[in-house]
N, C-alpha and C positions, 0 to 999 in steps of 0.2 A: 451311578451313585455319585453325585457331586459332593465334594467336600470343601469346606471353607479353608482359608489359609489359617493354619493352627500354629504358626511359628512362634507366636507369643506364648502359647501354652506349652509348646514342646521345643525348648531352646536348642536341642541338638539336631533338629530337622536339617539344618544346613549342612552339618558335618555328615550326617547319614546320606543326604542327597549327593554331596560331592564324592563320597565313597562309591555309591552306586554308579554315578556317572563316569567314574574312572574304569569301570569294568566293561570291556568290549561286548561281552555277551548281553549285558543289561541294556546297553545302548541299542543293540540289534533287536532285542525283544521289546523295547519301548517301556521298560520298567520305570515307574515313577515313585519317588519317596513322598509319602503323605504326612508322616509323623516320625519324630525321632526324639527320644528322651533317654535319660540314664536307665530307664526301666524297660523300654520297648522301642521297636521300630515297626512301622506299618508301610508296606509297599503295595503298589497296584500294578498288575500285569494286564494290559488291555487285550481283549480278544483279537486275534489275528488269524485269518484262515491259513496263512503260511506255517502256523505252529500246530496245525491239526495233525494228530497221529492216526486218526481213524476217519478217512475221507467219507465213508458212508454215513457217519453219524455227526461229523463236525466237532468231535471231542478233542480237546487239546492233548498233545503228547505228554506222557507222565514225566519225561525228562525236563520239560519246561517248568512243571510244578516243583521238581527237585531243585532246579536252578533258582527259582523264586525263593524257596525256603532256605537254601544255602546262603543266598545273598542277604535275605532278611536277618538270618541268624548272625552272619558275619558283621553286618552293619550294627546290630544290637550289641555285639561284643565291642566294636570300635567305640560306640557311644559310652558303654559302661566303663570300659578301661580309661577312656579320656576323662570321664567324670570322676572316677576314683583316683587316678594318678596325676591328672593334669598333663599327661603326655599322650600323643597319638601313637598307637602301636598297631602293627599288623599282626594278625593272629590267623594263620592258615587253618583250614579245616582238618582236624584229626579224624573225626568220625561223624557221620550224619546218617540218621535212620529216618526214613520217611514211610509212614504207614498210610496207604491210600484207602479211603473209606467209600468214595463214590467218584464218578466222573464229574468233571466240571460241566456246567450247562453251556452249550454252544452259544456264541454271540454275546456273552457277558464277561466283564473283567473278573479276574481272580485277585484276591487280596492275600498278602502274606504278612502275618503278624508274628513277631518273634520277640522273646525276652531273654536277656542274659540274667539268669537267676543265681549264679554262683561264680565268683572269681577266686582263683587261688593264685599263687605266685607263678605257676606254670601252665595252668589250664583254665579256660572259661567254659562254662556249661550253659546251654541254651535249650529252650523248648518253644514250639510255635505251632500255628494252625494256618492252613490255607483254606479260604472260604470264599463264598460269593455274596449271598444275601445276609448271612448271620454267622457269627462265630459259633453259635449253638448248633449249626448244621455244617460241620467241616467237610471239606473235600479230602483233606489229609492232615495228619499231625506229624511233627518232626521233633527229634531230639538230637542235639549235637554237642560235640566238644571241639574246642579250638585251642591250638598251642600258642601260648604267649611267648614271643621270641624277642621282645624288647624293642624300644624305640630306636636304638642305635642301628638296627639292621634295615631300617626303611631308607629308601633313597631320598635325597633332599627334594627332588622334583615331585615325588609322590606326596611327601609330607606337606610341601607348599600347596599342592593341589587340594589336599584335604582341608588345609587351613583356609583355603580360598584366596591365596596370595598369588 
């Protein structure tokens, strides 16, 4: 599934992308950011035989899908908080539930869509879907909560990296 450059339509794609690129596990998995806005983030996980959990079938390991959804959710929080407050804030995962509905089809990328639907002063709440061909046919759904710890606890180097400086 080729996607056009949507950065003009999704102005926080750069921020979401820089966040994802800072995570070693995402670099190792080859996760790419396709869209980022104050409402959602869309990531792509390319199929890789090294990520297969069931060699007989070629099906990806469930932990890879969990990582994709945790990252998509976390990136959605970073975008939502930045849009709402004007500050970049790290928000570690408090809780993440992933309900698996079916195995991902071997040989095809998996997409992780997440939205931050509620921000409080202390917690951000997310929901999302992992899918391949259509969001209407999900591989998994996820709900999460993320602790807002404030911008002052982020290192200067990480903040600069997220700002693209």
